[in-house]
N, C-alpha and C positions, 0 to 999 in steps of 0.2 A: 433203412437202417431201422429195426428196434430193441429195445433189450428189459430181456425178459424174465422180470423177479420170482421171488416164490409172495412175500408181504408188504402192503402198503409202508409200512416204512421203511420200507429197503425204496421202495417205487419214492420217495420224496426226501431220500438222503442223493439216490443218481440224480433224478432232478434238478437237487440243491448243485452238488456237484456241479452238473454241466453248461445248470444256468453260470455260476461262478466262472465256468470257461468258455462262455460263450457258446458250448454249441450246440444245437439243436437236432434230440434228437429222441422218437416215442423211449417213452419210460413207464415199463404197466408189469403189472401183476399178470400169472403163468391164463391165472383164472377169467381175466380181462382179453387172453388173445385169443380163452380157447372159447370164447362168443361174438369171437370177431370170426371178419373168414379174410381179412386181407390177408394179401403176398405180399415178400419183404424179398427184398435184395441177399442180409440178412437179419440171421438173428444169433443175438448175445446172452447169456442165458448161464446165470449164477446160480448156488443149489443146486445143481441136477440135480444130487442122491433127494431130495425128497420127491422129486418128480414122478411122473408115473408115464409106463411104458405108450397109454394111450396118448399122451399129452408129446411128447419125442417123435413118435411116429406122425404127428400133423408138425410139430416142427418141418420135420425132414420134407414135407408134402407140399409145405407154405412158402421154403426159402431155396434159393438158391446158395447159400452159406448157413454154416453154424455155426457157434464156437461154441463149449459149452463147460461151465468151471467147477467144478465140486474137490469133496472129501469124504472117502467114504466113511469116513472116519466120525462124525458132525454129521449124520446120519439120523435128524431127532423124531424124523415119526415108522413109524411101520406102516400106516393105511394113510392116507388124502384124508384131510382133516374134513372135506366137503364133499371128494369126490366116493372116496369110501374104498379105493384102489387102493391093492397096494402100490407102494413103490418099485422107482426103478431095483433091481441088482447091480452092484457097477460093472458084472460079468457084463453085461445085456446090451448099456449106453451104446459101445463104436459099431456090434450091427444095428443093432438099430437106427441111426444116420450115415452109417458107412462115414467110420468119424477114422482120421487118426490117434493116437495118443501119443501126449507130452506128461513129463509128469514134474510140476513145479519143488523143486527138492529142496528147495531155500527157504525158515525161517524165518519169515520177514516180520512178523508182527508181533507177538509171544515173545514175553522178556525172560532173562535164564526161573526167574524164581515162580515164573507160571509158568513154566514148561518141566519146571524138576516137579511140581506140584502135583501135573496132570500125570504123570509118570508114576506117582506115587498111587492118585483114584486109579487112573485105569493103567498100567504095566502093558497090557496086550498094546498097545497104539505105538511101544519104544519108538516112540516120537525125539526118545533124543538121538536116532539112528539120525534122522536128516541134521541136512548144517544150517547153521543157524543164526542171525545175523551180531554180530560181535559187539557193533554197534550200537543197539537199542537200551535203553534207559531200561537199568533196574526199575521192576513193578513192585511198589511196598508192601506186601499183603501185612493185613492183620487181622487177629485172632480178636476178638472183642469180646466180653461174657458182662456179660447184665444180668441184673435182681431182679426184672418181672421187662415181662414184655413191654407197659408206658415206656418206659427206664430207656428200652429199646431202642424205641423206633422217635426217642426226646434228640437220643444222642445220636442218630442215625442225620434227625433231620437237621440237627447245628453242624453235624460237621459234611454234608453238602449242603449249606445254606452260604457256607464259610469258602466252599469251591466258588460259587456258582458270583459268592460279593466281589470272587479277586479276574473272573473271566474265562471261570476252566468250568467245565460240563461234569455236570452229575447223574445218576442215575441209580437206581433203585428198582431191583433187580429180586424177582420173585413167583411163587412157582405158577399159583392157581392168583385167577381176575376176586377171585374169594376174600383171600386170604391179601388178594390190595388192595378193597373194603376194606377190611378190620386192624389193614395198616394206617387206609386212610383216616379211619373216623378215628384209631388212636391219635391219630399225627392233629384231628382238629381240637377233640377233650383236651389234649394237651397245651393246646391253646384258648381254653377257654370258650368255645367256641361246641353246638349241636353233631350229635355225626349224620352224618347223610341221610335223611328218606330214603334208600334205593329205590327209585323207578324202574321200568321193562321199559324196553322200545319194541318194537311188534313183533319182532324173533322171540320175544317173550324171554330175553337176556336183558341183564345191565345195560342202564341206554350212559352208558362215559362222557359221553360228550353234559348229561343232566351234570354230573359228578364235579369236571373238571369244570362247569358257571361254575356248582356250588363252592369250589375249593378260592374260583378267582371272587366272590364275593363277599368271602372273609379274609382276605389274603392273605390263602394259605401258601406259596411260592410253587405250588408242582403240579405238573400235570403228567395224564392219563395219556401217554400213545401208543396205538394199538386197533388193530378190525376196524382201520379208516376212522377210528376218533384220533385226536387231537395232531398236532400239523409242528414239527424241527420248527418251521419255521415263524411260530410262535410263541417259542418255550428259551427264546432268551427272556434271562437272566430263572429262569423255573430251573426246577430239578425234575429230571422227567420217573418216573416211573411206570414197571410193564412187565408183563412175566418173560419166564425165560423164554419159550419159544418167541414171540413178542421180539427180542434182542439181535436174536440168528443174525449177523453179516451186517451188524452196526460198532460200533466202539466209543468208548467214552473215555473220559482225565480222569475220572471217580466210578468204582462202584460200589454199591451197597448191594452184599444180598446178609437179610434178615433170617428171621425163625429156623434158625439153622442146630437146629435144638433134636435130642435124639427122635422125637414125635416127628420128623423132620418129612413129608410126601410129598413128592412130584406126580412120578407116573409108577405104577402096577409091578411093570415090568424092569426088572433091577437096572440092566442092560441098560435099559434104553434111559433110566433115570438119572445114573452116572454121569452120562453122554450128556445129557444136558444140560445138569452140576456144572458138569465140562463147558460147555460152553453158556454158560453165563460165567464163570472163572474170568476165561478167558475174551471181556467182554474191555477189561479195565488198559488202558495206556498207567496209569501213574499209580491209584491206587488205587489198593483191593479193600474193605473191608466186613469181612463178615462176622455177623453179631449174632448172638444166642442172649437166654439165661436156662438155665436151668441142666439140664447136663447138653453138652456138642454131640452132635451127630457124628458116627460112625463114616460122616465122609471128610470129619476135618481131622481126626487123626492122624491119619493117615499120613496127613503130613504139620501135624501144627508143629511139635517143637523146632518148625525151621522159620517160622514166622514173629513177629511183636505181638507180642502179648497187651492188652489191654480190658482194664478193667471199669466200666461204662458208669460204676458207681461214685466211683472214686473221681473218676474223669470227671465228672457233671456236678459234683459238691467240691470241693478244692477250688481254696481260689488262687493259688500259684497258677502264671500260666505265665509262660517261655516265648514271648516276643518272634525268637530265633524260629519259636512252627509256624504253619500253615494248619496241619493238618493230622490227629490225632494223640493231642494232646486229652 
């Protein structure tokens, strides 16, 4: 049996879960699956909406049984980033693998506050038509305004560190790798450290292994995870930082989305941009922090009146602390 998933981050998540349960199953990305020639009795595949028809045909030819799962509302690619082929249409999947279709109509993971925000950003999804798990704890959504980007980063690092100090997970999700480097540099400067001297790998891309090493050398409890860099098994007591794309399929106790001002840029396609923003928002189990300086993004306008408002400048400079509140003070 093999579990085929989209990203290396999901490989690590599934492997950790299976190890904890004592289950021995191969977990690989679909890129690794395509490079091999091994056949299986069962192939289980997540995020099927982001695969290409060629990948599904290859699964069909190399497995006796296939189980795929996905949600067309969460399709985050128009074409595969490595193969440069169009991703599969929902209407094509059944024919490509000769499948029987089953609808999972109960939303277990999302709380009512996140569902409400998503519905206002993407009303076409009509997410309220699905059944919801009414026992799900409500995610606290906070919109936080800063007077500068450095102030924004300082606040996020403070609140995220509070979370990991009490054994919770914290993730900072940012649209692009360059914006991640900008965030990391501001976090370093705020701690009196020098910015990271960006190094490139042999693909002429940022070498995030070296960035993670630099953060560790400077005692900054922050780790980049994505594109094969960083490991969740090594991220205990550390704050995770990753792109919206890499966060797909994961969730965390506390999620921070910085730089949500009027200049927010995710991808050129507006519909896909909103979908990616929705994916990033929906990674939070308990607390979601949406931060900006200047004027807020129009994405926040849709649901900001339903959220707790925080003035970051006042929070950072306040000498009053309420010991009964752990986050968002």
